[in-house]
N, C-alpha and C positions, 0 to 999 in steps of 0.2 A: 581493669577489672574486665572490661569486653575482650582482654586477649587470655585471660583465664578462663573465662567463660567458653572460648573456642576452642580452646588446648582442653579443657576439661570433656567437651562434648566430643572433640575429636576421638579422644582415648578412650571415651565408653563406647561409642560407635565402633571401634575398631577393636574392643574386645568383646562386644558385643556378636558382632558379625563375623569378624575374621578369625576370633579364637574357637575351634570346635574339636570337643570332646579333648581341650587342653591342648591342643595342637594349632598354630597359627596357619592360614591361609596366606596366600601371595597378594592375590587381587579378585577386587568384585565390581559389579557392574548392577547399575540400578536397585540397589539394595540388596541385590543376591549374589554371595560369594561362590569363588570357582575352586575347582578341585586343586589346584598346582599347590603343592606344599610349602610353608615357608622355609627360607633357608637362614644360613647361620643371621646374615646381617637384619633379615628381619626380626629376629628374638632380639637382637643385642641394642638394636638400635631402639626398638619398642620400649625395652626394659629401662635404657636410661632417659627418653621420655617420662615414662611412669616414675620414675626417681625422681625427676624434676618437678614433676606433679605434688609427689606426695611432701617434699620439701617445701613449696610453696603453700600447701592447703594443711598438712598435718594430717590429712586423711591415711589413715593405717591401711584400706585398701588397695591403694596405690603402691603401698611397698610391698604387699603381699601378693600382687598380681606382677610385678616386677621379678621378685623372690620365684615365682612359679614358672616364669618363662626362663628365668637363667637355670634353675633345676633342671627344667626340661632340656637346655642346650647344653648343660653340662651330662646328662644321660645320653644322648641322642648325636652329638657334633662331636665330642672329643674322640681323639686319637688313642684307643687303648695300649698301644705299644710305643709312642714316644708322647711322653707328658710336654705339655703346654703346646701342642700343634693341635690344630681345628679344623674338620671336613666342611666344607660349603653346605653340603647335604646332608640329612639325617641318615643316621644306620640303617633306617626301616624304608628310606625313599627308593623310586626308581632305581634298580640297579644299572649302573653306567660301566663301560669298558675300562675307566679309571673314574675313581671317586675323587672330584676337585676338592682342591685346597690349593687355594691361593691367598697367601699372606700378603701380597704387594698392595700399596696403597694406590689408588690410581686417583680419577678424577672426585671419585668418593671414597670413602674409608672403605678398607678390607674387611669382612666379617670378621677376621680374627683381633684385628685392633679395636675394633667396636666394642666385641664383647672384651677385652681388656680394661676397655674404658668402664663398661658396664657393672663389672666385676668389683672393680676398684672403688667405684660408687659405694655399690652396696656393700661393700667389708665395712665402711665408714658410716653404715647406717643401721647394719643388722645388730640383735643382741648376741646371735653367735655366729661371728664373723670368720671363724678359722678357716672354714671350707673356701671360703670365695678369697680369703687374703693368698692361700696357697695357689687358688686355680689361677688369680690374677699373677701373681709371682713367677709362674709357671709360665704362662703364656708369654709375658715380658720377656721372660730370658728367650725364651724360642727366636724372638723377632731378632736377636744381636744380627746375625750375619746380614738383614737385612740393613740395619742401621749402617753397618761396617762399610758394606760393599756398594750400596744403593742407595743413601740415605735419600735420596728425591723420591725414592719409592715406599719413604717410611713417613711422612708426614704428619697423620694420625698417629699412628705409633710413637714419633719422636715428643707429640704432645703429651700423650698419656704418660710417658716416662717421665718426662717434666716433673707431672704432676706424682707420681708413685716418689720418686728421690726426694722432691721437696718437701712432699706432704701436703693435702689440701689444705687449706686455710678451712677449719672449721668453726661456726658461729652456733653457738646453743644458747638460746634465750629462754629464761625460765619466766613461764607467764601462762596465767589461765584464761585471758581472755586473747580467743583468736586474731581478734583486732588489735590488740598490743601496739603502742606507736614504737616502742622499743622493735618488738617483732618485723613492723613494717619497714622501720630504718635498717634494721639488718637486710633484710631483702632486697632493700634497696640501694645497698652500701655496698654488696657484697661483690669480690671481682669474679671474673670469670673462672670456672671450675672450682668456686667455694662451696661448701656443705652448708647447709640452714636449715635447721631444726628450732621447734617451737613447741611449748608445750609445758605444763605442769612438771614437778622435779618427778623424775623415776619414769616419764610416761616415752622415752626411748632411751636407747644405749647412751648415745651423747648426754642426755639430760639425768642419767644415774649420777647421784651422790652431789647434784649441785643444784642448790636452791636460790629464792629470793635472797635481797641484801637487805636487811630494815624493812621489811615488807613489800620491797620495792619489785618489780621484776628487773630482771638481771641477764648480762648476755655473758658469754663467756666465749673469749677468742684463742683458738687454738692452731697452732700450728704442728702437725705430727701429734707428738705427746706432751708438747709443753705448753701450758695456756697462760696466760696474761689474767694480770686479778679481774675480777667482773668489774662492769661497769654497768652502771643504770640509768644513762640520760643517752639520747640518741645523738650528741654533740660529742659527747665522750667515745662513745662507739665509733664515730667517723674518725676519730684522732686515731684510736688503737688500730683502725684497717688504714691509715694514710689516707683517708680520702677527704678531699677540699668540700666545705660545704659552705 
């Protein structure tokens, strides 16, 4: 709980201070935000963090904030002449001799590979995912030359691509109590890269049409479009995920 409290406080602080008129600022000091405009990696990394908070808490506001960041990125950072290509600075940022666009991962992931991750994650949580699915696919396709010629410069690209190809594991827990034992187990057992949501039937895209089993909370484990039969106990959920408990 203390880590969740810290993450929530951090996210709220960033959105309250660094989001100015719907646009991110890069830095702040002593509670005062600077003038430097956020770049692509800022939007993408923060969106992914907010999507994680949404999965842990079920708080719709985090999902809405992540969508707003991704929509802004799609509006201001994409290359209108080359689908799937992203610029590191916004179209209304300070004009430079050459507008930077570096998709190669270095010590940290590139903005383009980070936004591919955020788009792919959001596409599995959105009620209307088509725009984000298409953008994620085009972005990943644009990385083919990097992965073919210099895979050492595409570490994060490879991780995101593997998730896209294999389909992230999705764990949808139907429950009415946010402290549900089954939902807590899903978050505890979920492997890296998994999508986890919880709530009443129909409360999110992954819970649409999925209900409780004989009045009990139920967990649906899906891989891509294929789902296992629902389970109702933490032990059965661990077995479905291949987790030793």
